[in-house]
VOTOR-884253 format. One record per residue (C-alpha): residue in three letters; z, y negated, x negated. Coordinates in steps of 0.25 Angstrom, whole numbers, plus 2048, in hexadecimal, padded with zeros to 3 digits. Each point is the difference from the previous one (the first is absolute). Example, Ala and Ser with C-alpha at 12.3 -4.5 7.8 and 13.67 -1.06 7.14 Angstrom:
# residues 2
ALA81F8127CF SER7FE7F27FA 
***
This chain:
# residues 276
METD813D270D ASN7F87FD7F3 THR8067F37FB ALA7F77FF7F4 MET7F87F4805 ALA80D7F8803 SER8087F97F5 PRO80E8047FC VAL8047F2806 ALA7FA80380D GLN80580E800 ASP80E7FB7FE LYS7FE7F680C GLN7FC80C808 ASP80C8087FD ARG8087F4805 LEU7F880080C VAL80480E803 LEU80F7FC7FF TRP7FD7F5809 LEU7FA80980A GLN80B80A800 ASP80A7F5804 HIS7F77FB80B HIS7FD80B80A PRO7FB80280B LEU7F57F57FC LEU7F67FA809 ILE7F47FA7F8 ALA7F87F4804 TYR7F38077FC SER7F27F97FF GLY7F880B7F8 GLY7FF7F77F4 VAL8038047F2 ASP80E7FB800 SER80580580D SER7F980D7FE TYR8078037F3 LEU80D7FC807 LEU7FE80A80B ALA7FB80B7F7 MET80D7FF7F8 ALA8097FF80C ARG7F980D805 ARG8038077F3 VAL80E7FB7FF LEU80580080F GLY7F680A806 ASP8017FF80F ASP80A7F47FF ALA7F47F77FC VAL7F87FA80C ALA7F57F6800 ALA7FB7F580A THR7F37F9800 ALA7FA7F4808 CYS7F2803805 GLY7F57F8806 GLY7FE7F0800 VAL8017FB7F2 HIS80280D7F9 PRO7F38067F9 ALA7FC80D807 ASP7FD8067F3 GLU80E7FE7FB THR80680680D ALA7F780C7FE VAL8058027F2 ALA80F7FE804 LYS7FE80B80B ALA7F98097F7 LEU80A7FF7F5 ALA80C801809 GLY7FA80D806 ARG7FE8067F2 LEU80E7FD7FC GLY80580680D VAL8087F3803 ALA8047FD80E HIS7F77F3803 GLU8007F780C CYS7F47F6802 PHE8027F5809 GLU7F77F5806 ASP8037F27FB PRO7FC7F680A ILE8017F47F6 LEU7F47F9805 ALA8087FD80D CYS80A7F87F8 GLU7FC7F17FF ALA8097FE7F4 PHE7F88097F8 THR7F27FD805 ARG8017F17FD ASN8008057F2 GLY80B7F77F9 PRO8078027F3 GLU80A809807 ARG7F6809806 CYS80480C7F8 TYR80F7FD803 VAL7FD80180F CYS7F880D7FE LYS80A8077F8 GLN80C7FB808 ARG7F980780C LEU7FC80C7F8 PHE80E8037FB ALA8067FE80E ARG7F780B805 ILE8038097F4 LYS80F7FE802 GLU7FE80480E ILE7FA80D7FB ALA80B8027F6 ALA80B7FE80B ARG7F980A809 ARG80080A7F5 GLY80E7FD7FB ILE7FB7FB7F3 VAL8097F57F9 HIS7F77FD7F4 ILE7F27FA800 ALA7F87FD7F4 HIS7F37F97FC GLY7F78017F4 ALA8037F27FA THR7FF8007F1 VAL8047F77F4 ASP7F27FA800 ASP8017FB80E ARG80A7F67FB GLY7F57F87FA ASP7F97FC80C TYR8037F880D ARG80680C809 PRO8067FB80D GLY7FF80E805 HIS80A8047F5 ARG80A7F6806 ALA7FF80680D ALA80380E7FA ARG80C7FB7F9 GLU8057F980D ALA7FE80D808 GLY8078087F6 ILE7F48087FB LEU8028067F2 ALA7F77FF7F4 PRO80380C7F7 LEU7F37FF7F7 GLU8047F17FD ALA80F8047FF VAL7FD80A7F4 GLY7F67F67FA LEU7F3808802 GLU7F37F87FE LYS7F3802807 ALA7F98067F4 GLU80C80A7FE ILE7FF80480E ARG7F18037FE ALA8038087F4 LEU80B808807 SER7F880280C ARG7F48067F8 ALA80A8097F9 MET80580580D GLY7F1803805 LEU8007F580B GLU7F27FC803 THR8057F2803 TRP8037FD7F1 ASN7F37F97FE ARG7FE7FA80D PRO7FC7F1800 ALA80C7F7805 GLN7FF7FE80F SER8067F6809 CYS7FF7FC80F LEU7F37FA804 ALA8077F3804 THR8037FD7F1 ARG7F17FD7FF ILE8007F480A ALA8037F37FA TYR80D7FA805 GLY7FE7F780C ILE7F4807805 ALA80580880D ILE80080F7FF ASP7F880880B GLU7F980D801 ALA7F27F97FE ARG8047FB7F2 LEU80780D7FC ALA7F3807804 GLN7F87F67F7 VAL8098037F4 ALA80080F803 ALA7F1800801 ALA7FE7F87F3 GLU8098087F8 ALA7F980D805 ALA7F37FA7FB LEU8077FE7F2 ALA80580E800 ARG7F2806803 LEU7FB7F97F3 GLY80B8097F9 ILE8097F47FE GLN80F804800 GLY80B7F7803 GLY7F77F4804 ARG8057F580A VAL7F97F7809 ARG8087F4803 HIS7FD7F980D HIS7FF7F1800 GLY7FA7FD80D ASP7F18007FF THR8018047F1 ALA80280E7FA ARG8067FF7F2 ILE7FE80E7F9 GLU80B8047F6 VAL7FC80C7F7 ALA8048047F2 PRO7F67F87F6 ALA7FB80E7FB TYR7F980180E PHE7F97F27FF GLY7F38057FA ARG7FF80B80B LEU8027F580B LEU7F67F67FA ALA7F580A7FF ASP7F67FC80A SER80080C808 ALA80F800802 ARG8017F1801 ILE7F67FE80B GLY80580C808 LEU80E7FC7FF VAL7FD7F2804 THR7F880580C GLU80C80A804 LEU80A7F57FF ARG7F87F6808 ARG7FE80B80A ALA80F801801 GLY8017F1804 PHE8017F87F3 THR7F77F57FD TYR8037FF7F1 VAL80280B7F6 THR8077FC7F3 LEU8058087F3 ASP80D7FC7FA LEU7FD7FF7F1 GLU80F8027FD GLY7FE80E806 TYR80A808808 LEU80E7FB800 ALA80B806809 GLY8077F5808 SER7F67F57FD MET8027FA80E ASN80E7FD7FC ARG7FE7F67F5 ALA8047F5809 PHE80E805801 ALA80B7FF7F5 ILE80680E7FC 
***
């Protein structure tokens, strides 16, 4: 592994992660295909070999491209990987989209993953929470703690930027992937989550991606789409050819109004109403 692109501090934290992994095997990883859980899975495979196993929830609120990345990387790493359908849209406590939405989802998710672990005789389960996640409203992490799910990246003090650098040094193609989250996070609290609204968001964000915009979000506020992208993309979006085409596609997706948030992309922007 070429660690030249990672700082000595990050390398030291990775060394501590190796020690943590050696003390927690076999290990089942709640694996999404995002940057953090992909790095954790790759390290677990390196350290634990066949004692590292992955489980991924598929369908429903989980973006299809993220699931495809998860399956592909697990295959390349040679990790035993279970994908299971997540019928979360049948849960009214989730679909009413209150402040505890993520808690409800993760509580169910970890219950399913614990079933997989029990079937395989695995005691330890981990997820990809990092130090940075402490700075946002994260009820899903409370569900993880209550379920006894471990957070080794956070435990050794790894930050997201360090994980990207270490992932790059390992040759993981996920190192520069934009941050991902489930599609339900795009829908404003209080607006019911259903397949139609999730499809609206997916179609709108696909339209952004076709313009070459990475990491964009389309927030669903009923009849209004609020676009969040890095300010560097503003010029591209506001050029007439792109702007008119994008408005047309988002109206086709079912939005009446299309807006651009002048603050740009901000992770967790829907959570401003809640104290951290």
